[in-house]
N, C-alpha and C positions, 0 to 999 in steps of 0.2 A: 794402582797407578797414582802417581803424585798429583796433587791438585795443580791446576793451571795457574801460572802467575797472574797477579791482578793487573788489569789494564790501568796504565797511568791516566788518571782522570782530570786532574786540575788543569793542565794546559789545554787538552782538546776541548774540555767543557767550556772554558772561557772563550776559545776561538769559535767554537760552534755557536755559542750564545750570541757572539758578536754578529755572525752571519745570519742567524735566525732573526735577530731584531731588525736587520736591514733587508730581509727577503720575505715579503708577504707570502704566506702559504707554506712556509718551511717549518720544520720542527726537528728535534733530536730524539732518538731512542737510545736508552742505555741498557746494556746487558752486562753480564759478568765478564765476558771476554771480548766484547765489542761495543763500539759506539757508532751510531749511524745518523747522519744528517740527511733528511729527506726533503726534496723540493718538488715532488710531483704535483702539488697543488699550487705551485708558484707560476708566474709567467714563464713559459717554456724557454724563451731565449735568455731572459735575465737569470732564471734558475740555473740553466746550463753554464752560463758565464760565472755565476757565483760558485757553482760546484767546482769548476776548473780552478778558480782562485783559492777556494778552501782546500782543495786537494794539494795544491802547490804549497800553501802556507803550512798545513799540517805535516806534509812530507818533510819540509825543511826543519820545522820545530821539533819533530819527533824522530829525527834521523838517528839519534843516539840511543833510542829505546828499541826493545825487541818487538816492534809492532810493524804491521803492514798497513799502508794507507792506499785505498783504491777509490776510483771514481767510476761509476757506472752510469753514463748518460741515458742508456736505455731503461734503467730502473729509477733514474732521477735520484741518485743517492751517492753520498761519500761515506766510506766506512773506514774506521780504524779498528783493527783487531790484533790480538796477540798472535805473533808469527807462528807459534807452536800449536795453535788451535785452528784447525780447518776441517773441511769435509773429508779430506783424505785420512786424517788421523781417526776421525769418527768411523768412517767406512771400514778401515782396517780393524779397529777395535770390535766392531759389530761382527765382521766376518771371522774373527778369531774366537768369539764366544763359543762355548761348548755346543749350544743348540744350533749354531749357524755354521760351524766348522765344516760340515759335510753337505752343505746346501749345493744342489746341482744346478741351480738357476739363480742368476743375479742380474737384476735390471737396475741401471742407474740412468737417470735422466736429468739434464740441467740446461740452463740457458745463459750462463755467464762464466767469466774467467775463474771464479771461485770453485766451480764444479770440476775444473781440470784436476785438482788434487784428488777428488773422489774417483774420477775416471782412472787415474794412475793407480790408486790403491786397489780398485776393483780388478784391474788387469793384472796387477802383481799377484793378488790372491788367486786369480783364475789359473795361474801357472803353478800354484802350490798343489801338491798331491792330495787327493781325497782318500779317506780310508774306507768309507762305507758305501759309496755310490759308484757303481760301475756304469760305463757307457753302454749303449744298446747293443753294440757288437760283442760285449762280454770282455772287452780289453781293459786297459788301465782306467782307473776312475777319471771322470771328466767333469768339469764345471762349465756350464754354458753361461758366459757373461756377455751382456749386451749393454753397451754404453751409447746413449743417444743424446745428441746436443740439439737444441732448438735453434734453427737458423744456420745459414752457411757461414762458417768462420773456421779459422785454423783451430783444431781441437784434437785431443787424444781419443775422443769418442770415435767409434768405428761406424756409427750410423748417425743420420741427421733427419730431422723433420722440419718443415717450414715454420710451423707455429703451434700454439698449444692445442688448437682444434685437432691437429694431426696426432698429437700425443694422446688425446682422449680416444680418437679413432683406433690407434694402435692398441691401447689398453683394452678397449672393447673387443677388438678382434682376438687379442690374446686370451681374454677371458672366455670367449665363445669356443675357442679351440683347445682350451686346457682341460675341458671335461668331456 
């Protein structure tokens, strides 16, 4: 696979720095394919306001670049990431690896818009035929795929739970019945 293109850093770094110096409790994190401005330790109302303003400014200034700018008030962050790098690409890559190609069970769980790419990829691979795993009735191979979103919202996920406590409860129940 070709390496991911580099995130343009100069412009978002300067803008994020400007917002960080004016928003107590905020900071930036830099990764190879994404930059995140976090304000969860800032005043909630001012942080959310600054997040909206930063999202707007970065969206305008980076509109000519192959990046996506998102604002997640629930996570108190603004993210700039390379458009071609997302959880869906990663999920598809994992499910196509030799040791995962015939997995008969896939569970994806997420709580925000970036997880929608993962849900779509998992569902697309769920429809792909398996070669070594047959369903219990002895018919065509089947992959059981479960996509769970945390909280009520429009989603490609087929199931939802209210909060992370319910995710843990679900995983514990699953583990007890798996053996």
